Each structure stands twice: as structure tokens, then as C-alpha cells.
LUMTORKOL-429614 format. One line per 4 residues: number of its first residue (from 1); their letters; for each residue y, z, x of C-alpha. Coordinates in Angstrom, 1 decimal. Last residue first. Layout:
<rs>
NUM) a) Y Z X | ...
</rs>
This chain:
<rs>
420) xxxx) -47.9 41.5 17.0 | -48.3 38.0 15.8 | -47.8 37.8 12.0 | -44.2 39.2 11.7
416) xxxx) -43.4 40.4 8.2 | -41.2 38.6 5.7 | -37.6 39.5 5.0 | -37.1 40.6 1.4
412) xxxx) -35.2 43.7 2.3 | -32.7 41.6 4.1 | -31.7 40.1 0.8 | -30.9 43.5 -0.6
408) xxxx) -28.8 44.7 2.3 | -25.4 43.6 1.0 | -26.2 45.3 -2.3 | -26.6 48.6 -0.5
404) xxxx) -30.0 50.0 0.2 | -32.5 51.1 -2.3 | -34.4 54.1 -3.4 | -36.8 55.1 -6.1
400) xxxx) -40.5 55.8 -6.5 | -41.3 56.0 -2.8 | -44.6 55.8 -0.9 | -46.4 53.5 -3.3
396) xxxx) -47.1 51.0 -0.4 | -45.0 48.2 -2.1 | -42.2 50.7 -2.7 | -42.4 51.9 0.9
392) xxxx) -42.2 48.3 2.2 | -39.2 47.5 0.1 | -37.4 50.7 1.0 | -38.1 50.1 4.7
388) xxxx) -36.5 46.7 4.7 | -33.5 47.9 2.8 | -33.1 51.0 5.0 | -33.3 48.8 8.1
384) xxxx) -30.5 46.5 6.8 | -28.2 49.5 6.3 | -29.3 51.0 9.6 | -28.2 47.9 11.5
380) xxxx) -24.9 47.8 9.6 | -24.3 51.6 10.2 | -24.7 51.4 13.9 | -27.4 52.1 16.5
376) xxxx) -26.6 55.7 17.4 | -25.5 57.3 14.1 | -27.3 54.9 11.7 | -30.4 55.2 13.9
372) xxxx) -30.6 58.9 13.1 | -30.5 58.0 9.4 | -33.3 55.6 10.0 | -35.5 58.2 11.6
368) xxxx) -34.7 60.7 8.8 | -35.8 58.1 6.2 | -39.1 57.5 8.1 | -39.6 61.3 7.9
364) xxxx) -39.1 61.3 4.2 | -41.5 58.4 3.7 | -44.1 60.5 5.5 | -45.2 59.7 9.1
360) xxxx) -48.9 60.0 9.7 | -49.7 57.0 12.0 | -50.7 54.9 9.0 | -47.3 55.5 7.4
356) xxxx) -45.7 54.5 10.7 | -47.8 51.3 10.8 | -46.4 50.3 7.4 | -42.9 50.9 8.7
352) xxxx) -44.0 49.0 11.8 | -44.7 45.7 10.0 | -41.4 45.9 8.1 | -39.6 46.5 11.4
348) xxxx) -41.4 43.6 13.1 | -39.9 41.2 10.5 | -36.5 42.9 10.8 | -36.1 42.6 14.6
344) xxxx) -32.4 43.6 14.5 | -32.4 45.0 18.1 | -31.3 48.5 17.1 | -33.6 48.6 14.1
340) xxxx) -36.6 47.5 16.2 | -35.8 50.1 18.8 | -35.5 52.9 16.3 | -38.7 52.0 14.4
336) xxxx) -40.5 51.8 17.7 | -39.3 55.2 18.9 | -40.3 56.9 15.6 | -43.7 55.0 15.6
332) xxxx) -44.4 56.3 19.1 | -43.7 59.8 17.9 | -46.2 59.4 15.1 | -48.9 58.0 17.5
328) xxxx) -48.4 61.1 19.6 | -46.7 60.8 23.0 | -48.0 61.4 26.6 | -51.6 60.4 25.9
324) xxxx) -51.2 56.6 26.6 | -53.1 54.4 24.2 | -50.0 52.8 22.7 | -48.8 51.8 26.2
320) xxxx) -51.6 50.2 28.2 | -54.1 49.0 25.6 | -51.7 48.3 22.7 | -48.7 46.8 24.4
316) xxxx) -50.5 45.6 27.6 | -54.1 44.6 26.8 | -53.6 43.6 23.1 | -50.1 42.2 23.8
312) xxxx) -51.4 40.0 26.6 | -54.5 38.8 24.7 | -52.5 37.7 21.8 | -50.1 36.0 24.2
308) xxxx) -52.9 34.1 25.8 | -54.1 33.1 22.3 | -50.8 31.3 21.6 | -51.3 27.8 23.2
304) xxxx) -55.0 27.5 22.6 | -54.6 28.6 19.1 | -54.0 31.9 17.3 | -53.4 31.9 13.5
300) xxxx) -56.9 33.4 12.8 | -56.3 36.2 15.4 | -53.0 37.1 13.8 | -54.5 37.1 10.3
296) xxxx) -57.4 39.3 11.5 | -54.9 41.7 13.1 | -52.9 42.0 9.9 | -56.0 42.5 7.7
292) xxxx) -57.5 45.0 10.0 | -54.6 47.4 9.9 | -51.5 47.7 12.1 | -52.2 51.2 13.6
288) xxxx) -56.0 51.4 13.5 | -56.4 47.7 14.3 | -54.0 47.9 17.3 | -55.8 51.1 18.4
284) xxxx) -59.2 49.3 18.5 | -57.9 46.2 20.1 | -56.0 48.1 22.8 | -59.0 50.2 23.7
280) xxxx) -61.2 47.1 24.1 | -58.5 45.1 26.0 | -57.7 48.1 28.2 | -61.3 48.6 29.2
276) xxxx) -61.8 44.9 29.8 | -58.6 44.7 31.9 | -59.8 47.7 34.0 | -63.2 46.1 34.6
272) xxxx) -61.6 42.7 35.5 | -59.5 44.1 38.2 | -56.4 46.2 38.7 | -53.9 43.4 37.9
268) xxxx) -52.7 44.7 34.4 | -49.6 46.2 35.8 | -50.3 49.8 34.9 | -50.2 50.8 38.6
264) xxxx) -52.3 53.9 38.2 | -55.0 52.3 36.1 | -55.1 53.9 32.8 | -57.8 56.5 31.8
260) xxxx) -60.3 55.3 29.1 | -59.2 55.7 25.5 | -60.8 58.7 23.7 | -57.5 60.5 22.9
256) xxxx) -55.8 57.3 21.8 | -58.7 56.3 19.7 | -58.9 59.8 18.1 | -55.2 59.8 17.2
252) xxxx) -55.4 56.3 15.7 | -58.5 57.4 13.7 | -56.7 60.4 12.3 | -53.6 58.3 11.4
248) xxxx) -55.8 55.7 9.7 | -58.3 57.9 7.8 | -55.7 59.8 5.7 | -57.8 61.4 3.0
244) xxxx) -61.1 61.3 4.8 | -59.9 62.3 8.3 | -57.7 64.9 6.7 | -60.6 66.8 5.1
240) xxxx) -58.6 70.0 4.8 | -55.4 68.6 3.2 | -53.5 65.4 4.0 | -50.2 63.9 3.0
236) xxxx) -48.7 64.2 6.5 | -51.0 64.3 9.5 | -50.1 66.8 12.3 | -51.2 65.7 15.8
232) xxxx) -51.5 68.2 18.7 | -52.4 67.5 22.3 | -54.2 70.0 24.5 | -53.0 70.6 28.1
228) xxxx) -54.6 74.0 28.4 | -56.2 75.2 25.1 | -54.4 78.1 23.6 | -51.2 76.4 22.4
224) xxxx) -53.3 73.6 20.8 | -55.6 76.0 19.1 | -52.8 78.2 17.9 | -50.9 75.1 16.7
220) xxxx) -54.0 74.0 14.8 | -54.2 77.4 13.0 | -50.5 77.2 12.2 | -51.2 73.8 10.6
216) xxxx) -53.2 75.5 7.8 | -56.9 75.8 8.0 | -58.1 76.2 4.4 | -54.8 75.4 2.7
212) xxxx) -54.4 72.0 4.4 | -51.2 70.4 3.3 | -50.0 69.4 6.8 | -53.5 68.2 7.8
208) xxxx) -54.1 69.2 11.4 | -55.5 67.3 14.5 | -56.1 69.0 17.8 | -56.9 66.8 20.9
204) xxxx) -58.5 68.2 24.0 | -59.2 67.0 27.6 | -62.1 69.2 28.7 | -61.2 72.4 30.6
200) xxxx) -61.6 74.9 27.7 | -61.5 78.4 29.3 | -58.0 79.0 28.0 | -59.4 79.1 24.5
196) xxxx) -61.6 82.1 25.1 | -59.4 84.8 23.7 | -59.0 82.9 20.4 | -62.7 82.2 20.0
192) xxxx) -63.4 84.3 16.9 | -66.5 83.4 14.9 | -68.5 86.2 13.2 | -67.4 85.3 9.6
188) xxxx) -67.8 81.6 10.4 | -71.5 82.1 11.4 | -72.2 84.1 8.3 | -70.6 81.3 6.2
184) xxxx) -73.1 78.9 8.0 | -75.9 81.3 6.9 | -74.6 81.0 3.3 | -74.8 77.2 3.4
180) xxxx) -78.3 77.5 4.8 | -79.4 79.9 2.0 | -77.6 77.8 -0.7 | -79.1 74.5 0.3
176) xxxx) -76.5 71.8 -0.1 | -76.7 69.4 -3.0 | -73.6 70.7 -4.8 | -71.7 70.4 -1.5
172) xxxx) -72.8 66.8 -1.0 | -71.6 66.1 -4.6 | -68.2 67.3 -3.5 | -68.3 64.6 -0.9
168) xxxx) -69.1 61.9 -3.4 | -66.3 63.1 -5.7 | -63.7 62.8 -3.0 | -64.8 59.3 -2.1
164) xxxx) -64.8 58.2 -5.8 | -61.2 59.4 -6.1 | -60.3 62.4 -8.3 | -59.0 64.7 -5.7
160) xxxx) -56.8 62.2 -3.8 | -53.4 62.6 -5.4 | -53.8 66.3 -5.8 | -54.3 66.9 -2.1
156) xxxx) -57.8 67.3 -0.8 | -60.3 69.8 0.6 | -59.3 73.1 -0.8 | -58.4 72.0 -4.3
152) xxxx) -61.4 69.6 -4.4 | -63.7 72.5 -3.4 | -62.9 74.7 -6.5 | -65.6 73.5 -8.8
148) xxxx) -68.0 72.8 -6.0 | -67.7 76.4 -4.9 | -69.2 77.7 -8.2 | -72.0 75.2 -8.0
144) xxxx) -73.1 76.2 -4.4 | -75.8 78.6 -5.5 | -75.4 81.7 -7.7 | -76.7 84.7 -5.8
140) xxxx) -77.0 83.3 -2.3 | -73.8 81.4 -2.8 | -71.8 84.5 -4.0 | -73.1 86.6 -1.1
136) xxxx) -72.1 83.9 1.5 | -68.7 83.7 -0.1 | -68.3 87.5 0.1 | -69.3 87.4 3.7
132) xxxx) -66.8 84.7 4.4 | -64.0 86.7 2.8 | -65.1 89.8 4.8 | -64.7 88.0 8.1
128) xxxx) -60.9 87.5 7.7 | -59.6 84.1 8.5 | -61.3 81.1 10.1 | -60.8 82.1 13.8
124) xxxx) -60.2 79.5 16.6 | -59.5 77.0 13.9 | -60.3 73.6 12.5 | -58.6 70.8 10.6
120) xxxx) -59.8 68.2 13.1 | -61.0 69.2 16.6 | -61.3 66.7 19.4 | -63.0 67.5 22.7
116) xxxx) -63.6 65.5 25.9 | -66.4 65.3 28.5 | -68.4 68.2 27.0 | -71.7 68.9 28.8
112) xxxx) -70.5 70.5 32.0 | -68.1 72.7 30.0 | -71.0 74.4 28.4 | -69.7 77.8 27.2
108) xxxx) -66.0 77.0 26.4 | -66.4 73.3 25.5 | -69.5 74.1 23.5 | -67.7 76.8 21.5
104) xxxx) -64.9 74.3 20.9 | -67.4 71.7 19.7 | -69.1 74.1 17.3 | -65.7 75.2 16.0
100) xxxx) -64.8 71.5 15.4 | -67.9 71.1 13.2 | -66.9 74.2 11.4 | -63.6 72.4 10.5
96) xxxx) -64.1 68.7 11.4 | -65.7 67.8 14.8 | -65.2 65.5 17.7 | -67.3 65.6 20.9
92) xxxx) -67.3 63.4 24.0 | -70.7 63.5 25.8 | -72.5 64.6 28.9 | -76.3 64.7 29.2
88) xxxx) -77.5 62.5 26.5 | -81.3 61.8 26.6 | -81.6 61.6 22.8 | -83.7 64.8 22.7
84) xxxx) -81.2 66.5 25.0 | -78.3 65.6 22.8 | -80.1 66.9 19.7 | -81.1 70.1 21.4
80) xxxx) -77.5 70.6 22.6 | -76.3 70.0 19.0 | -78.8 72.5 17.7 | -77.6 75.0 20.3
76) xxxx) -74.1 74.6 19.0 | -75.3 75.6 15.6 | -76.9 78.8 16.9 | -73.8 79.5 19.0
72) xxxx) -71.7 79.4 15.8 | -73.4 82.5 14.6 | -76.4 83.1 12.3 | -76.8 86.4 10.3
68) xxxx) -79.1 84.7 7.7 | -81.1 81.8 9.1 | -80.6 78.3 10.5 | -82.8 75.3 11.1
64) xxxx) -84.9 76.2 8.1 | -82.5 74.4 5.7 | -83.8 71.1 7.0 | -81.2 68.4 7.8
60) xxxx) -80.9 65.3 5.6 | -77.5 66.0 4.0 | -76.8 69.7 4.3 | -79.5 72.5 4.6
56) xxxx) -78.7 72.8 8.3 | -75.5 70.9 9.2 | -75.9 67.2 9.5 | -75.4 65.2 12.7
52) xxxx) -73.4 62.1 13.7 | -74.0 60.3 17.0 | -71.6 57.5 17.9 | -72.5 55.4 20.9
48) xxxx) -69.0 54.4 21.8 | -66.8 51.4 22.2 | -67.0 49.5 18.9 | -68.7 52.6 17.3
44) xxxx) -65.3 54.4 17.0 | -63.9 51.6 14.8 | -66.9 51.5 12.4 | -67.3 55.3 12.5
40) xxxx) -63.8 56.4 11.4 | -64.0 56.1 7.6 | -67.6 57.2 7.4 | -67.0 60.6 9.2
36) xxxx) -67.5 62.7 6.1 | -70.8 60.7 5.6 | -72.4 63.1 8.0 | -72.8 65.6 5.2
32) xxxx) -70.3 67.9 3.6 | -70.4 71.6 2.6 | -69.0 72.9 5.8 | -67.3 70.1 7.8
28) xxxx) -69.2 67.7 10.0 | -69.7 67.3 13.7 | -69.3 63.9 15.5 | -71.0 63.3 18.9
24) xxxx) -69.6 60.5 21.1 | -71.8 58.9 23.7 | -70.4 56.3 26.2 | -71.9 52.9 25.3
20) xxxx) -75.4 51.9 26.6 | -77.1 52.5 23.3 | -74.5 50.3 21.5 | -73.0 51.6 18.3
16) xxxx) -74.1 53.8 15.5 | -76.5 56.7 15.5 | -77.4 58.9 12.5 | -78.6 62.5 12.5
12) xxxx) -80.8 65.0 10.9 | -80.9 68.2 12.9 | -83.3 68.9 15.7 | -84.6 72.4 16.4
8) xxxx) -87.5 72.4 13.9 | -89.0 69.1 14.9 | -87.7 65.6 14.7 | -85.3 65.5 11.8
4) xxxx) -85.0 62.0 10.5 | -83.1 59.3 12.4 | -80.7 57.0 10.6 | -79.6 53.9 12.5
</rs>
């Protein structure tokens, strides 16, 4: 449901998901519209009332919502006005870049409103103020067209820059109001929350794109180190709009972060409400890690005899273990690849090599995991694992060359498991 701006203080926004579900507010990156969250919304809306908003002068929001000399607090107040207008008192918040800065400011200054915080490719300070003032001056004088020409280099890796999705987001930048865009630059110039990070009390997740030139991983590590108890996920093969370029790993991190707390016993016998929560969280994470196609196939193959097992692994493996906050999705993939190699579960190994890519591991990191298994699980086991992984990576376009030994070639053609 798209809602037009309702008065001067309410930005344009869109709501997805059930009205009674826990609210989740999503903030955009500078120069984009609420469509920047399109890859994640379908999965997030299964268990949340997802509220996306447009920056002033971006998407459907009026430019008059912000003026020259604005600061991040001005944008944060728009979010609070939006939440108040929708009857939302306390909410989870996730934001990209300047959207993440708005969420961090809210978590510092309005901790009673922010139930949890996730910041994607953001920072506690976005570089030197003068650079932002220069950009504001350029846009006020010449519009956003000069920035649209260089935005793909900042936002995406070379492999993604010419995709239809990338072009659509750059079109959002071209359409942005120059005065409102420049005012957002003023806000970023004045923004420095480094000393206030210890005041964040909400559970926090920080996500970085490893190839992000605008907010490099060092910015993410500063956020994660400064916010008490924050988790950090670095996504390989992604630049500034990591959630667009690598939607799977970012979604998996968000779902794990937003999953409801686990029952203390973890045995699955804590009552129907706990089972329902685990089942919902597990189903979402399972789809994010293994992919919709695989999960749909598994569901279609289930029958009266096997459906109890499908429910069991959804609640227990995915809803109880994969949603735990103690390890990142990438770390869990490393452990899983090692265990499957050691036990010789080759069908499951092929499945989880693909899952590892979705969780942010690069082909080179998968290679390192398998080399480690050669030392501790045995060369024959690793030889077969390399053949399986090589076949999967070739199919996924992750490697141009490779290959296990001749004795491993047949194992590389092993089919994938359809049940997990």
C-alpha cells in the first residue's frame, strides 16, 4: 500500500505486511527512493509491518520537508512524525547509508522508540564536511545530473553497474529535487555521532559491502566497535548499495537480527507460541539461505509421511540454530561446509556451497574453508569436496577455472539434496 504525503511533516511512504505485525521502518540511501529496499521487502513483510519512506525531494516526498542547513535530526523527526501518524510507538529500524544514520540518531536520542537497529553501508561520520558542502553547492548550481554520471561507480561493483536494477536507481537520483538533495548533503556534513555510539542500547546489526568506496568496511567496524554488543556482517562482492547488489546475504543477516528471542531451553517444547515464532523465523531464514526455488521444491515433494520432518528442520535447524545471533551467517556457512565435508554428505555440500555464496562468502573464501578441511578432515574428503564445490561455482559463475583431481570428477556431478 502506497500512502501519499499527509501534510508538511509526513514523508511519502509505503506499507507492506499485516497491520498487526511488529513494525519495521526502512530508511533509504541518498539519491534513491523506497525502491532501494525492494529485494528484501517480500521476505521481511512475512513477519513485519514494513514501512518504507522517501527522503525529502526523493521518490514521492515533497522537497519542502527539508531546507538548507538541515541536519540528521531534521530527517529523524520526519520518521517520528510518520510513526506517530501511523500509531506506531516502538519499532525496529533498518537503514541504508543516510537512512542508517537517521536510525542511529534515533537509537541514541530516542531509545524508547527503537526496538532494534540495523545499519547497512552507513557510518558514524561520512568523511570530511567540506566534501559534502562542495557536493551541495554543485547540485544547487547544476542539478543532480553530474552526480548521476558517477553514481554507478560509487554504488555498485563493475559487474552490476549496467543491470536494469542499477539503471533504475540511478534514474531515481536524476529525478531527485536538487534543493532537497543538497539539504541532505548539508545534514551529512554536520553529522558526527562517533562519541555517542556507546549510548545505543537497542540490539544492533551493522552490514558492510567489502567493495564499498563511499562507506568502506572500516566505517562499519567503527560502528560495530562503538555500539555495545553490535554484530557485524561484511558482504563480499558488494559496493555501497549492498542490499541491492547482494540481496540474499543482506536479507539473511536482517532476518537473523530481527528473529524473536529463543526460548531458554531450545528444545521446541516451550508452547505453541514459541513454536509458531520459530517456524516463521526459520521459514524466512531457510528461504534466504537456500533460495525460494529449493524450498518450494522441498515443500512440493513433502507428503503425509515426510512433512513432519520438514516442519522439524524448519523449526529446529533454521528457526532455532540458524537464527541465533552468536555467529554470522557467513560463519555458520563455514562450519556447515566443514561438517558436511568431514561426514561425506556430498549432496548437502553442493546445496550449502550455494548457500555460502548467498551468505556472503566469496569463491576464494570457500576455497580456504576446503583447504582447512584437507588438514583436519583428510585429503580424500577435501578432494571430493573441491570437485563438488568447483562444479557449483562454475554453474553459479563464481569461478572461471578450477577442478579437482581426476578421481574427484565423478563426485563433482553428485546431485543436490532436496529435503533440507
